[in-house]
Structures are given as C-alpha cells and as structure tokens.
ROBANU-413298 format. One record per atom (N, C-alpha, C): residue in one letter; x, y, z. Coordinates in pm, whole numbers, plus 50000, padded with zeros to 5 digits. Each point is the difference from the previous one (the first is absolute). Example, Ala and Ser with C-alpha at 12.3 -4.5 7.8 and 13.67 -1.06 7.14 Angstrom:
2
a513194943150780a499115011950000a500905012050000s499655010549928s500825011950006s499235010950073
END
This chain:
500
m226158852243957m498545002150047m499095004549903i498764994650024i498894999149938i499685013149994v499725005149856v500035016349971v498285001650068s499615013050071s498465002350013s499354994649904n498594995650070n499034994949918n498805010849994e500715012650030e499015010249981e500575014049915p500004994449866p500645008649907p499155011449944l498785000550035l499415010849919l498995006550118g500445012150012g499295008850125g500044990450117g500674995350025g500464993250175g498644993350040y499534988849854y498904992150068y500544983349948k499384992150026k500334986749972k499854996749868m500904993349927m499694993549897m499744983249992y498974995349927y499984990150000y500054991749875y500284985750018y500234994949902y499014985149984i499294997349858i498964989450034i500784986949908g499784989450037g500434988749901g498854991149988v499594996549859v499064991949964v500544986349909d499574990550098d500294985649940d498914991449992l499975001749831l499154994649895l499934983450000g499744994950098g499784987750050g499094990949901s500044986950013s499304990249913s498634998050113t500414997650125t498934998350098t499245010550043n501095011050043n499315009650081n501175017849950i499165008949962i500755012049997i500695003250109k500895006350013k500455004750159k500495012549963v499755007050101v500285016550012v500595003350122a501205008450009a500555004050100a500495011149989i499835007650121i500505016850000i501065000750105y501025003249957y501215003450073y500445015849995t500755003650127t500755013650028t500974999249918g500935013850003g501314998749926g501064995050034d499794996550136d500984992950053d499854984150031m498844995449923m499554988149957m499404993050135k499195005850071k499244996050106k498524997149940l499594988750020l498604994449963l498955009350036v499425003749972v498445008950061v498864990249957d499614992149914d498914991549965d500444990749889r499534989350016r499864988149916r498674995149966q499214997249878q498974995550010q500014989849854s499104990350018s499854993249835s498605000949971y499844994649880y498884998349912y499784987249934p499024990950012p500144989549917p499855002349865v500564989849905v499874998649835v498854993449978e498975001849903e499114992849972e500184992749858y499734988149976y500584996349865y498844991849939i499744998849872i498824994749915i500884988349963r499374986750002r500474988849974r499204994049938e499984998649835e498984992149947e500864995149850n499704987850022n500184989649868n501724999050019g500755002050118g500954994450020g500855016749989f499575008549985f500585011549986f500055008450147v501185010649982v499835005150164v500205016149954e498985006650007e499835014949975e499785008750111f500215011349997f499275012350097f499945011049938d499085010750080d499745014349932d500865007750021a501175004449921a500775008150010a499655015150054e499115002349933e499035013250042e499685001950149l499464990150048l499864994950142l501305001250071y500684993249968y501194997350072y500455010550017c500405009049914c500295014950024c499425008350082a498604998749970a499195007450098a500134998650134n500134985850048n500204997150141n501265004350060i501215000349911i500995005950062i500095017150036m498855005949922m500015013050043m499045001050109k499074991649988k499274999950134k500614996350123l500834991749992l500704997450139l500875011550008i500915004649906i500665009350042i499345014850057a498985000149936a499135013950050a499214995650144s499744990250030s499674995150162s501215001350079m500974994249958m501155003350081m500845013150038v499945007249874v500385012950025v499315007850110q498484999649990q498985008050068q500134993350127s499904986850060s500004996050131s501435003350042n501175002849966n501085001650030n500245014050030g499075010649943g500375012050003g501065005649922v500064996049893v501165004249915v499545008849903a500755010849981a499325013849951a500344992549828a499205007749915a499875001349870a501404999349956d500565011250018d501135002349937d501704997350142q499764987750044q501014993450088q500554989649965v499234991449863v500464990349963v501005003849878s501534996849997s500685002549893s499994988949877q499794988350031q500124990449884q499164985850030i499094998449899i499584984550012i500924992749889t500474991450078t500964986949903t499254986650026f500124993949854f499314985949985f500984988849962t499494988150056t500764987550015t499124989549945g500274988250021g499034990049969g500044990549873q499004996249987q500174986749898q499945002449868a500814993349909a500585008449892a499124993649895e499774985549963e499754996949849e498215002550000s499225007750071s498535000449962s499845006949930l499425000349851l499955006249887l498715006349997v499975014449961v498805008249986v500225005849848v498794999349931v500165004649858v498915011249984v500445014649957v498875010749989v500045004049846d498995005349980d499885005149834d500785014349997q499915006149884q500695012249951q499605009250131q498835000950019q499815013350106q500364996250144g500474987450017g500354997150146g498834990150073k498934993649955k498964992850053k500634987349982t499734991050115t500264987350016t498884992049906l500824989449931l498864996149900l499614984850069m500514996250098m499534989050048m500664998050157n499614990950081n500574996750133n501485000149978a500795004550107a501324993850024a500224985149973i500934995549932i500634984250025i500825001150090s499464991350107s501104996350122s501314993849959w500994999250082w501194994249943w499944984750034m498664998250045m499604984950084m499424991449859d499595010649902d499024994749904d501114992249911e499244985149971e500864989849934e499194997449861r499305011849948r499424997649860r500934997949866s501165007050030s500954999849858s501074985450004v499814990350043v500914986750003v500444997749833k498765000849927k500424996649868k500835009149924e499885012450044e500905013549955e501174996950049c500454993250096c501224997850063c500454991949896q499384987449952q500424991549947q500595006349832v499225008949978v500265005449875v501285010150013l500375006050111l500935009249985l501424990950056e499554990650049e501304987750011e500694998649864g498714995149911g500684995349890g500795008349903q499685015150053q500745012149934q501155001550048f500124999550146f501495006950064f500654988450052s501325000050003s500724989650081s500075005650125h500124988650069h500555005250178h500735008950002e501314998349945e501165006749971e499615014749990e499435003049890e499455015049949e498945007350106i499124991450064i499285005050102i500675004450087e501084994350087e500755000950100e500975013749991a500465000149856a501095010849962a499095013149993v498784996149985v499385014349948v498985006150158t499144989850071t499215003250065t500874995550152g500294992249988g501094996450138g499054988850084q498974994849911q499044988750075q500384988349911m499604988750108m500454988949968m498714991849917a499025001249998a498844992849929a498885009249979v499084993949875v499205008149930v498784997450124l499585007850058l498834994350092l498345008449969p498844995850045p499025006249932p499855013750103t500885001650109t499775011250074t500525012649932w500784997849909w500705011749896w499205006749962p499345014649967p498995007049932p500464997549830a501124997849962a500334996749872a498754990049960t499964988250086t499374989049947t498365004650014k499645007250107k498525004049989k499875006049886i500725013749941i499625007349888i499634991249893l500934989549975l500114989949899l498644990049977w499395000350142w498564992650035w499135010049933l499975014150069l499165008049945l499904999149856k501015002049905k500094999449854k499494989349950n500244985750051n499284988749970n498424998150033n499695008450113n498734992650053n499095015350027a500605010450016a498685012449987a500755008849932p499644996649856p500435013449936p499525011649996e498845002450052e499305015550014e500695005550095i500644993750126i500895004550103i501515004749919y500534990449935y501085001249934y500205011749920e499005002149898e500005011449929e499595010750029n499595003550130n500005013350058n500645003650099a501204990250042a500625001450082a501265014749964g499825011950100g500825008750000g501235001150056t499734990450103t501725001150098t499624988150075y501054988750023y500094988550082y500865007050099m499364997650144m500765005350098m499994989550117m501194999850100m499764993550099m499335006650127l499534994750058l498935004250136l500475012650065k501274998250072k500755014050041k499895011949904d500394998049863d500255009649945d498675006549948f498704992450005f498815003549985f499525007850102v500224998550141v499745005450115v500795014149988v501135001249948v500785010750008v499255010349900y499714994849877y499315010249915y499005001950021r498884992850085r498675006750068r500385006050096m501115001350045m500115011250106m500645011649932t500905001149918t500795009449932t499685005849838g499174991149933g500005001749866g501154994549904k500754994750078k501584999849939k500264981849998k499824996649823k500204986749967k501554996750033l500454995450068l501744996350024l499824984550039a501254994749952a500174985850066a501275000650047d500014993650157d500974998450077d500934985849937c501655003249957c500574989049965c499814988150087s500165000950132s500124991250073s498704991749995i498915003949948i498634996149996i500164993249862a500285006049874a500074998049872a500834986550020t500884996550065t500784984350007t498834990249981f498955002350084f499144990350013f498854997349884t500095008849884t499295000649904t500544984349879f501085000549992f500524989249912f500245008449859y499735009350003y500505013049862y500785007450050f500795001450091f501105009750036f501374995450012d500925006149937d501454995049973d500415009650145i500494988950088i500715008250146i501435003849991y500534992949917y501215003449973y500305018149932e498955002149870e500165009049928e499095011750026k499074993850094k498945011650068k499135004949891k499294989949916k499255002949892k498874991749952y499085001549956y499124990149978y500784991949884w499404983850017w500554988249897w499545003949899q500205001749900q499055001349871q499804988349920k500914991550024k499784985349942k498704994850053m500005001050155m498894994250068m498465006949966l500385014549986l498935008649981l499434994349839d500634997449935d499694997549839d499334984650030a500534990650100a499514988249990a498435001250061i499735008350083i498465001750082i499245010149907g500645006549909g499275008549935g499645013250063v501125005550055v499585015550076v501355006749949s499405016149976s500865008849966s500605005550157e501395008449981e500335005650116e499345014650022s498905002649907s499355012850060s498684993950069q499784986650031q498864998750062q500674994450158l501135003550047l500934998350094l500025014750064p500115001950135p500325008850074p501645003050003p500335013649964p501654999449990p500684998950151l501524994249972l500344995250091l500295009550107v500284996850144v500845010950054v500644990350109e501075005250119e500814993850086e498754997150098p500344990450070p499094997750133p500065012150102c499405002550082c500015009850119c499735016349919t499915001049898t499855014949922t498825004250032i499665011450030i499025007650031i499235002149865a498644997549999a499444998049862a499345015750003g499495008250106g499655010649982g498825001950134p499495011849989p498965001150102p498934995049982l498665001350089l499004993150020l498945008149871t499364993449954t498905005849905t499035009050089q499055009649994q499325006250039q499104990250097q499214990149891q499074990750045q500564992350110a501284994849988a500524988650067a500215006450128a500475014850040a500305005550090a498535003150086q499195002249937q498555004150048q499674987450069t500044990749947t499484985050042t500614995850108m501465002150015m500814996450105m500195011650138g499365011549971g500265009650113g501085006450006l501224997649863l501415007250008l499955010949896a501105008950044a500265011349916a500414991549878q499795008049876q500244998149886q501554997549968s500935006350073s501305001950021s500594986050013v499334990150068v500664989050076v500244990249842r501294997650016r500644992349886r499714982650035v500054995349876v500084986649964v501054996149961n500704989450067n501004990249983n499994986149954v500614999749859v499274984749944v500664988650090g500975004650091g500424984950095g500684991349919t499924985350058t500674991449923t499244989550051l500614985649967l499204988950028l500184995350140d498684991250048d499735002450152d501484990950062h500694990749913h501034990550066h501155012950031f500115009849938f500965009249967f499775009250126t498815005149996t499635008850141t500424990050136g499424991049964g500394990750127g501754999950012m500644998249891m501545004450021m500415011350065i499465011449961i500305010250072i499275004550132g499204995850025g499094998950145g500674989950095t501034991349966t500664990050098t501605006149996g500115010649915g501495002349970g501014993749934n499384991849891n500724991749914n500465010549856v500985009250035v499785010449893v501534997049932a500804994450059a501264998249916a500284984949978l501614999649913l500114983849980l500444992050140g499324991650003g500464989150124g498884996650078g498875006050016g498464996950059g499444990949916m499174993250061m499054988849921m498635003750083t498715005849949t498954995450093t499354989049947l499474990750108l499654988449999l498425000350057s498844999549897s498774999550041s499494984849999t499774995450117t499414985550022t498665002150029g499045003049857g498624997850068g499744983349914t498435003049958t499924989849920t501034995349894v500495010549913v500954999449904v501415003550079m501054994249985m501365007250023m500645007849903a500205012450020a500555009549922a501435007750026l500914996849938l501615008150033l499775012849914t500785010150061t500215012649928t501245003550007t501035001549917t501515005249996t500375006449917m500825011350017m500405006749883m501404992949952a499805000249855a500934994049917a501295008749998a501224993850012a500905008049946a499985000949853e500815016049972e499675003349841e501334997749922p500054997049924p498964997749931p499344987749984a498605000250020a499364989550055a499854988549864p500404987850024p500124990949914p498634991849898r499685000949897r498984996749935r499664985249984d500904993650061d499594985349993d500444993250117s499305006150105s500484994350132s499014988050045g499064999649957g499054989750046g499115004050090i499845010750034i499435005650130i499115010549946a498725003150032a499125011849942a500975009150046m500015012149903m500525013350010m499065012449950h500095010350076h499015009250001h500665013549999y499485012549907y500665009950024y499755007350132g500975005250064g499865005550138g499245011150053f499685004850107f499815011450034f500845010450009i501404997650000i500975012349969i500394997349854p499975013349916p500284997349872p501134992249960d500054993249892d501014993849943d500304988550097t499464995550094t500274988550065t498834988349987h500434987250032h499054986849983h500064992850112i499024992650031i499784996250125i499624985449980m500424988750038m499844988749989m498524995650093l499394989249961l498405001050060l499844982349980p500694991450067p499364986949966p499104996050117v498934994849941v499034994750079v499644985050018a499854996250099a499704985750029a498364998650056e499154991649914e498785000750035e499694993750132s500884989450004s499684991450147s500975004450092g499615011150079g500625007250074g499204997250119g499445010450066g499234999550118g498724986949983v499744999349860v498824993549977v500084985250083s501394995949985s500474985750020s499814996950156l500065011150079l499915000850151l498814997550016e499375010549905e498255002750043e499474984049967w500194994249892w499474986849936w500224992850117f501064995950049f500504991350090f499275002750150r499755010450045r499465004650147r498794996249968r499395004649894r498264998449960r499904983849992t500634991949916t500034987549992t500124987750104c500785005350084c500734989550080c499895002850141m500105012850037m500305005350119m498465000850115g498944998949937g498785001350082g499875017350054d500035000250082d499695013050089d501095002750055i501085000749964i501475002350013i500105016349936t500485007950080t499975015349933t501564999349961y500495011449939y501165002349971y501045003350138d499265007450081d500695003250129d500274987150095m499274989049989m500004986050033m501264995449976m499835002049864m501154993649920m501385002050006n499975016650032n501295005350015n500544997050152e499225001050105e500204992450128e500524990950021e499334987549924e500504986750025e501424998749931l500345006749882l501044994449919l501055009650063a499915009950101a500935007150069a500784990450115k499264987750014k500604993350092k500744990249972r499884996549836r500674988449945r501295005349937e501044988450004e500995002549928e500014997849865l500615011449906l499914995449855l501275003149952p500364993349878p498804993349926p499774988250022n498804994549978n499544986449984n500204993249898g500164985049942g500144994049904g498885001549877l498905006150023l499104999749917l500545012949873l499654995549893l500155010749885l498475000249927f499765011249969f498695005349888f500375006049919l499404997149870l500275008849883l498815007049982p500135014549992p498475008750033p499615002949835y500094990849915y499465003249852y498674995549985l498935005450108l498524995349981l499595003949870v500195010349916v499605004949848v501425003349932g500594989250014g501114998849902g501005014650039t501164999749938t500455009850025t500485013049911n500395011850040n500175012249928n501765000050046s500525012250027s501435003050009s500534991650102p501224993249989p500675000549831p499704988449927e499384992650005e500114987249944e498815000249870f498855006550047f498685002149913f499814988449908d499834988350127d499614987249945d498534995750003a499094999249948a498524998450012a499804984950061d500954989449962d499794988250068d500494997750141a500315008250063a500734999250130a498544998750074s500204995150120s498914996650082s500424998350170g499145005150076g500264998650143g500764985450068t500854996450076t500134985750053t500935004150125f499304989350111f500784997850114f500794988149974f501384998550063f500584991749990f500704998250149g500044986750016g500904995750144g498764997450148l499134996549942l498764999650119l500314988850084r499785001350123r500424988450074r498765002150105q499974987050080q498574997450062q500135010350107e501225004450070e500625008850084e499295015749983n499805002249891n499625014049948n498555000250010d500095016550047d498375002050035d499705012149897v499125007949983v499325010849960v501025014449993y500775000250123y501015013750005y501094995149953d500684985749986d501064996849937d499745007149843m498884995449957m499635002449833m499495013349982a499575008650059a500025010949989a501335011150042c500984995250065c501125003349982c500764997649897a499604990149948a500604992149851a499445013149892v498915002950014v499415008849897v500445011450008m500335007250103m500795012750037m501324998749912e500724990350057e500994998649932e500364997749869g499104996249927g499944994349849g499655012049928v499245010550075v499915012249912v501115009450034a500724995550127a501245009850028a500904995449885f500214988249978f501084997049892f499575003349853m498975000849955m499425007549910m500435009949965l499835008450128l500735015650026l501564999449953r500644989950047r501624997450002r500044997449872k499384996049902k500364994849859k499875013249940n498955008450032n499715009749910n501125012150042c500275000850115c501265006050050c501134999249942d500624986450000d501074994749896d499925001749872h499135000749950h499615001349857h500255013149952i499525012450075i500275012549991i501515004750007r500604994050125r501135003850005r501134991849908s499624990849936s500744994749888s499905008749861k499045009450023k499895010049877k500705009350045g500945004850082g500615010250045g499175012350083t498764995150070t499885011450090t499974992250161r500355012650064r500574995650147r498875001050067i500034988450125i498475003550077i501045000750152s499485009050077s500675003750120s499004993850127h498855001549981h499064999050086h498354999649948i499144992950076i498724997149940i498995005550101i499055009549951i499225008450045i498284992249973a499844992250097a498784993950011a498695005750058t498874999949889t499045006150025t498934987049983g498725003550010g499224992549985g499614989950124g498584993149959g499874987550109g501284992350091g500794997149910g501124992250026g500875006050069s500005014750020s500795006250086s499674997950131k498754997850044k499454997950136k500484990450062s500684990649954s500604988150079s501624999849995p500215004350136p501344999050044p500744986549969i499284988649991i500674986949961i500315000949849w499005000849897w500175005149859w501205008049969c499945010650076c501135010849969c501154996450031q500324992650113q501124993350038q500674987349891l499004993649973l500594991549889l500105005749898q499385009249934q500475008449873q501445003950030a500245004750102a501505006650021a501114988750020d499654988350056d500674989250022d500504993149856i498805000549940i499914990749860i500835010849879t499735011650015t500285005449889t501675007550024g500295001150127g501215004350053g499945016850013l498985002649997l499865015750004l499055005550103p500405012250049p499035007050148p498445003049917v499084999050075v498664999949992v499565009550081v499675013049961v499315010950076v498705002049972i499405004850117i498115002949970i499985012950048p499155007249873p499915015150022p499025003150118a499845010250063a498925002550078a498695004649930e500395005949874e498655002649958e499214988249901k499284998250009k498934990249910k499655001049910e499595012949984e499415004849860e500955005949909a501284995949975a500915005849942a499635004949841a499124997549916a499505003249879a499845015849997c499155000350149c499355011849964c501095014750082l500364994950076l501445004450076l501025007449846g500224989749941g500855003049896g499505008649903c498655001749971c499455010949938c500245012350035a499695001350174a500545012750030a501545003749983i500654992050039i501135002349966i500435004949865i499534995249905i499985004549844i499655013850010g499415002850051g499075015249970g501015008050092a500564994850118a500635009350060a501605001349949v500314991649939v501294998349917v499785010749895c499044999249956c499655010049856c499955013650087d499535000550116d499905017550049d501325002450029g501054994550037g501375004850060g499644995450119v499224996650081v499724997250132v501394988350032f500254993549952f501254990149999f500885002249869a501484998850001a500604999049891a499814990849914d499904988950047d499754989849918d499244987650067y499864986649923y499404989550085y500844993650121q501675002649994q500634993650094q499485009550088q500125011349998q500025006950157q498675003050039a498874996949919a498874996450048a500084986350085a500404987249947a500274992250091a500525001050129e500985004349985e500755001850117e499375008250120q499065008249937q499315010850078q498514992550057c499694993149933c498464993450052c499874987050014i500864991649935i499584987250002i500694993650113r499104989350078r500474995550130r499804984350005f501104991950028f499694985849996f499734996250157e499264987250008e499595001050154e501184983650031k499964994749922k500424985750018k501344997949913r501194991950023r500704997649900r500594988650039f500104988249906f500084988050013f501504993649934e501194998750092e501124994849945e499914984649967p501034996749887p500244989549981p500844991550091v499574989850084v500484995150108v500284984049992n499354993949892n500054985950007n500194996249861a500905010849873a499784999349882a500634985749972q501224992650039q500384988849997q499324988550013r499245002250095r499134988550024r498814997049879f499655009149959f499014998849857f500864999349890e501234997149968e500425002849828e500104984149994d500154988050046d499654988149983d498474997749953k499305004350092k498564994849958k499515009049891y500895014449934y499355006549892y500754995049851k500694991250035k500744989849905k499324985549946k499114998350137k499354987849974k498415008249964y499745011350027y499035007749953y500164997349842c500995008849944c500094999549871c499954990049883a500534986250079a500304988049942a498504992749989l499445002950101l498544993550003l499175009949903y500055012249963y499095005649899y500454994249847e501574998349982e500244991549858e499154985850013a500174991950115a499454988149993a498354999949965m499345006050089m498665004449976m499405002149858l501125008049914l499535001549858l500134988249939t501334992450052t500234989449910t498834990350013v499314999950125v498834988549998v498885005749943t499965011750002t498595008549941t499844996049870r501255000649947r500244999649830r499804988249959m500094986750070m500334987949957m498524995849935
END
C-alpha cells in the first residue's frame, strides 16, 4: 500500500515537478499519492540574432518562480505543505556566471550552432573511439557546451576571462533557488567534458577547451536533494524556507520514471518530431556499443539513448506536403479499413541518419510505387518506414547484450493505433500506452516521493502509480519480416546510388 501522504501533523504534503522545456516551462503539483492537482506552462522567449539562439537565464528562472507562486496560491497550498521541488528538462543549454554568481551573458541554447568550427578543431584532437569510450557520445556536435566554451575562448575573450563557473541550465536554476552550485551527473553527460564511466570531469577535454575543474560545479548523483530554499526564493514563491530542492535528472529519464520504465527490459519510445529511445543498459555498459550512452538516474547505471531525427517529422512532412486537408484522425480511420502491409517501401531519412548508422548521406526514398497506390498507401509506408528504423535500433541494442521486453510509447505517435500496431508487428514487441501524458513532471514528483520514503523505490512507485490505457501485441510479425529485409536492402542500395 501507499503510505500516507500526510506525514507531518496530519495535513497533505505536495510535490512540485518542473520541466525546463525548450518551448515551454511546465510546472505540475502532485499529492503524496501522485494525484495531479494542477499543471500549467509558460512560454520560453528566445533572442535570435546573427544565427545565435540565446535566452535570458535570469528571466527564465524568474518565470519559473512566478509560475510556482501563482499555482501554489490558486490551489490553496499552504507555504509549508510542499515537501520538494524536483527539476528536469533540457540538458545542454549553457549559463556562464562570474565569481559572484552573476550571469555574464545570455544563456546559450542547445539549439545554437555557433561552434561548428570548434567542432572541427576538437575532431582533429580526439578520435571517435576515445570520445565514445569516455563520453558515450557518437559525434562532436555544436550542441555540446564544450564546443560553446571553446567558441567563447576564441570569440568572446572578455566573457571567457571573467567566467567563474560554467553551468547547465538546470544546475543554474537549482543554484538560484538554493545557493548551491551542483552538477547532476545525468546532465553532465551532455557537456562533452564528463567521463560517464569514471564519474568525473574529463581532464583532457578541459585542457583542450581551456577550463579548470574549479570553474565547474561539484558533481552529484541525479535525484539528489541540493538543500532547502534560500530565503529570497522562498518568499518569491510563497513557500516555507524548509522546502527542499531536488536536482532531479534529464527529461528523458524523468519520462522513463513517469512511464514506469525503471528496470532492465523496458524501452520508452517518444515519437514526436524526433524519435528518441531510452532503455537501461545491462551492466557493465559497453564502451563501444555504437549507441549514445548516458549516465543513468540510478547511481552507477547507464542508459542507452539513440535518437532518429527523421521520426515523427517524416509523417508530418508527408501529410503537410501531399495530403491536403486530410487529418491524422482521417488517415488512421482510412488505414484501419485496409489490409496491411502493402507493397510500398519508404526510407525515412529526410535529414540523414542518426542511430544506428550515423550516415549523413542517407536520404528519404519511396520504392515500389504503382498507379493503383494512393496517398493513404504512401502514408502507411511512411509509418512502416519509421517503425523499421525503430526495429533497426532495437536489434542493435539487443546485439550489445541489453534485453528489451516491451515498448512504452509516448509522444504524438502514440495517439495513432495504426502506428502502434505496426510498431508491435515490426519489432515483435508489445507496445503499451501510459495513461499519463506528461510523464516528465510525474517522474519528478515520483523522485521526490521516493526520496521522502513515500515509496521504497522507483519500482514500487511504478507499480502503485503508473497506469496503462492500451496494449498492442504483435499479431502480424511474420507478415512484415520479408518486408523488413527488403527495407534493409533498399537502404544499402540507396547509399550506393547516392555515392555514385
């Protein structure tokens, strides 16, 4: 049974989850037994000039506090009824503060690509094998803060020379609320200067970008309590100073917690614009898996996180470009009447490939078109193509020793029963749909409750709190097996033609 959520003096305790999103800041309040009280969001404003993508980190933090204050007041939550505020959200956005903790510039968003030249410099200094063996990453990208710091060294010496601490956004928000400079290891993974296997900063990379370890926050395990609120933060939000702040973990990982994917075997599939997969790696995690590897939300675990940029964007592109006023609901309704699979094949590599091939030369391709085909046949081929890409990643993960027993589908793609059934048939794995759609905020609340002992661990919390509303079993797996082989062969043929 769930223990009482009235541990102090017979009144309810609440948990606040904050998702530091790129588009919106999301805040949710939950009771101790994980019942949603309220959830609201606030848009993020960007400064886009000269190809840069920045935002005001102080304003971002102030908007979080303003939103929490409004929600606490409107829901009648007393100042001392909140137990913890737990954070999740974007990883790579960089905040630079001086020795006194004052921001020296706007935060540099993870979307900013100013450091392309710096990527080329680092590629010349580090081999792919060394990068993967230390950071778990597959490529040097302008996304990584390490490349942005090197850009500051080369292009903004006044900022670089006065930098007291380089922080990720989530760590900065925790600092503003508690006065504590801490770096959560699951977020440090995305800096490109963190050794995910030794749990320490990578000195060789720090030397390359000209940063000392004293300019970085001390490392802590994910889901660690940073401390109580500062007096100023407490007053701003209308909360007691005794409310504790939990550093939380990456948004993909709180999404895992919020969907019950907290043990080996589960895979959380998020199909939005991008398709992202998250699954716990069998330990010891391989250092040469060819899969993006990250430090996990449970100490001394690792999580595989392959990403395919041509996920949901492939279907959205086709619907927008070729289907006129046909909606997703109309598409699903029509496809439900048809016998699948049809003879069409589609390679969904509209922006090249990420995992598992990492081939920028790949492109999208329709194959097998006949005059009897219509846009619904083509839309189905697009859905299948993305599901085949999912199958490729599942096979690759399993080949590295990690078992997958089921897929937990989230994001826009999970709303399509046709797509979910295709995913089950093509991968041969059950696909389940969680009832809670904002899994990241729920995951934050669960983190707080587990820290408080409301639940013994994440597994018990999942058993007590996570519900699934639909389950799709693989029923036509054999019918898709030959088509999958053709898909793989078509991929190789496409590359051959592309490189001629």
